[in-house]
C-alpha positions in Angstrom: -24.3 3.3 5.0 -22.1 0.2 5.7 -19.5 -1.3 3.4 -20.9 -3.0 0.4 -19.3 -6.5 0.1 -19.7 -8.7 -2.9 -18.2 -12.1 -3.3 -17.0 -12.9 -6.8 -15.2 -15.6 -8.8 -12.2 -14.7 -11.0 -10.3 -16.5 -13.8 -6.9 -14.9 -13.0 -5.3 -13.4 -10.0 -1.5 -13.4 -10.9 -1.3 -10.5 -13.4 1.7 -9.2 -15.3 2.9 -5.9 -14.1 4.2 -2.8 -15.8 5.8 -1.5 -12.6 9.6 -1.3 -12.8 11.2 -4.2 -10.9 7.9 -6.0 -10.4 6.9 -8.9 -12.6 3.4 -9.7 -11.2 0.7 -8.2 -9.1 -1.8 -9.9 -6.9 -4.9 -8.1 -5.8 -7.2 -10.3 -3.7 -9.9 -7.6 -3.5 -11.4 -5.0 -5.8 -12.0 -1.7 -4.1 -10.7 -0.6 -0.7 -12.4 0.4 2.5 -9.7 3.0 3.3 -11.4 5.5 1.0 -8.2 7.5 0.4 -9.2 10.7 -1.4 -6.1 10.7 -3.7 -6.3 7.0 -4.7 -5.4 6.4 -8.4 -7.2 3.0 -8.3 -10.6 4.6 -8.6 -10.3 3.8 -12.3 -11.2 0.2 -11.4 -14.8 1.3 -11.1 -15.0 1.6 -14.9 -14.3 -2.1 -15.3 -16.4 -3.5 -12.4 -19.8 -1.9 -12.8 -19.6 0.0 -9.5 -21.2 3.4 -9.3 -20.8 3.7 -5.5 -18.3 6.1 -4.0 -14.7 4.8 -3.7 -14.2 3.4 -0.3 -17.8 2.2 0.1 -17.5 -1.2 -1.7 -15.2 -4.2 -1.8 -15.4 -7.2 -4.1 -13.9 -10.3 -2.6 -12.2 -12.7 -5.0 -13.2 -15.8 -3.0 -11.4 -18.2 -5.3 -8.2 -16.2 -5.6 -6.0 -18.7 -3.7 -7.2 -21.6 -5.8 -6.7 -19.8 -9.1 -3.2 -18.6 -7.9 -2.2 -22.2 -7.2 -3.2 -23.1 -10.7 -1.3 -20.2 -12.3 1.9 -20.7 -10.3 2.3 -24.2 -11.7 2.9 -22.6 -15.1 4.2 -19.1 -14.3 7.8 -18.1 -14.8 9.4 -17.2 -11.5 9.3 -13.5 -10.9 8.8 -10.8 -8.3 5.3 -10.3 -7.0 3.7 -7.2 -5.6 0.9 -7.6 -3.1 -0.9 -5.4 -4.1 -1.3 -2.6 -6.6 -4.9 -1.4 -6.8 -6.2 -2.4 -3.3 -4.8 -2.8 0.2 -4.5 -6.6 0.6 -4.6 -6.1 4.4 -7.7 -3.9 4.7 -10.0 -4.9 7.5 -12.0 -7.4 5.4 -8.9 -9.6 5.1 -9.3 -10.4 8.8 -12.4 -12.4 7.8 -11.6 -13.8 4.4 -7.8 -14.5 4.8 -7.3 -14.4 1.1 -4.0 -12.6 1.3 -2.7 -15.1 3.8 -3.7 -18.0 1.6 -2.1 -16.4 -1.5 1.2 -16.0 0.5 1.0 -19.7 1.4 0.7 -20.5 -2.3 3.6 -18.2 -3.2 5.8 -19.7 -0.5 5.5 -23.2 -2.1 7.3 -21.8 -5.2 9.5 -19.2 -3.3 8.5 -16.4 -5.6 10.1 -13.1 -4.4 7.5 -11.0 -2.7 7.0 -7.3 -2.1 4.1 -6.4 0.2 2.8 -2.8 0.5 0.0 -1.9 3.0 -1.2 0.7 5.4 -2.5 -2.0 7.8 -1.2 -3.5 11.1 -3.0 -6.7 10.0 0.1 -7.6 8.0 1.7 -8.6 11.4 -0.7 -11.5 11.6 1.2 -13.2 8.7 4.8 -12.7 9.8 5.0 -16.4 10.5 4.6 -17.0 6.8 6.5 -13.9 5.5 9.6 -14.8 7.4 9.8 -18.1 5.5 10.4 -16.4 2.2 14.0 -16.2 1.0 13.4 -12.9 -0.8 10.7 -10.7 0.7 10.3 -7.1 1.8 7.4 -5.3 3.5 6.5 -1.7 2.9 4.2 0.5 5.0 2.6 3.5 3.4 3.1 6.5 5.6 2.1 9.8 3.9 2.5 12.3 6.7 3.3 12.7 10.4 0.1 14.6 11.0 -2.9 12.6 12.1 -5.3 15.4 11.3 -4.1 15.6 7.8 -4.3 11.8 7.4 -7.9 11.7 8.7 -8.9 14.2 5.9 -7.1 12.5 3.1 -7.3 8.9 4.3 -10.5 8.9 6.3 -10.8 5.1 7.0 -7.2 4.0 6.9 -5.3 3.0 10.0 -3.8 5.9 12.0 -0.3 7.1 11.2 0.9 6.0 14.7 -0.4 2.5 14.1 1.5 2.4 10.8 4.7 3.6 12.4 4.3 0.9 15.2 3.8 -1.7 12.4 6.9 -0.6 10.6 8.9 -0.9 13.8 7.4 -4.3 14.7 8.3 -5.7 11.2 11.8 -4.3 11.5 12.2 -5.8 15.0 11.2 -9.2 13.6 14.2 -9.0 11.3 12.2 -8.4 8.1 13.5 -6.1 5.3 11.3 -3.0 5.5 10.7 0.2 3.5 8.5 3.2 3.9 6.4 4.4 1.0 5.8 8.1 1.5 3.3 8.6 -1.2 1.7 10.8 -1.9 3.7 13.2 0.3 0.9 14.9 2.2 1.4 18.1 4.3 3.9 17.2 7.0 6.9 18.1 9.0 9.5 16.2 7.0 12.2 16.3 9.7 9.8 14.9 12.3 8.6 12.1 9.9 12.0 11.0 8.9 13.3 11.0 12.5 10.5 8.8 13.6 10.7 6.1 10.9 14.3 6.1 9.7 15.5 3.6 12.4 13.0 1.1 11.1 13.5 1.3 7.3 16.0 -0.3 5.0 14.9 2.0 2.2 12.4 4.7 1.4 10.3 5.6 -1.6 8.8 9.1 -2.0 6.1 10.0 -4.4 4.2 13.2 -5.2 0.5 13.9 -5.4 0.2 12.7 -9.0 -3.5 13.3 -9.4 -4.0 16.8 -7.8 -7.4 17.2 -9.5 -8.8 14.6 -7.1 -7.8 16.6 -4.0 -7.6 20.2 -5.2 -10.7 21.2 -3.3 -9.4 19.8 -0.1 -6.1 21.7 -0.4 -8.0 24.9 -1.2 -10.4 24.4 1.7 -7.5 23.9 4.1 -5.3 26.7 2.7 -2.6 24.2 1.7 -2.3 24.8 -2.0 1.4 25.4 -1.7 1.7 21.6 -1.3 0.7 21.3 -4.9 3.5 23.6 -6.1 6.5 21.8 -7.6 9.2 24.0 -6.1 7.6 23.7 -2.6 7.3 20.0 -2.8 10.8 19.6 -4.2 12.1 21.3 -1.1 10.1 19.1 1.2 11.4 16.0 -0.6 14.9 17.2 -0.2 14.4 17.7 3.5 13.0 14.2 3.7 16.0 12.8 2.0 18.3 14.6 4.3 16.6 13.0 7.3 17.3 9.4 6.2 21.0 9.3 7.0 22.2 8.2 3.6 19.7 5.3 3.3 18.6 4.5 -0.2 15.8 6.9 -1.2 13.9 6.5 -4.5 11.8 9.3 -5.9 8.8 8.3 -8.1 
């Protein structure tokens, strides 16, 4: 079955955030085609009437740029995260370009922007991103093992593609960070060695909703990756590999 796409109209797109250091979030889409097995944003199904499996549907907020323009005229300046419950650069963005149009609106008011994605498509918009006075771009890289990624993140871009994207952003002079979250089974020394040269900072997060993935860990004989002591050791090894760069643990 293909991806179920629904075009919708919304009344608001710039929403207040409860995330520390973030004032607003913008999510141009509802749902995400990456279909990550661990995704916390599946709760969105309760509010949108979707009964389909997570990863099989995306609602497109076709009027998001127009509504954002309207909201920015009245909004107090603050830091904006793109995005918190979807990937704003999932493949459908290549058609609709809503994220790009939202960035163009934010640029007019020079709101500080934080972009987080798994997708190389973010490179398309570096011409706009570089015009912000305060911007950083994060790439979610959860493991160095492609086989592990394919199990937990079945439709997301490959780990190698994400690493290349991180390097490309860094090479363009942009402030970059890696979001290692959730920390999936990996070789922490190998991962940190590959991405450390292209990161200004790192955020590490645990598997916060193990009930979503417990059967996968059990099937793959990887349940130690759900044990606090084991994961604490992996996180410490990751930190040691980042050469004193700022590392935040969620």
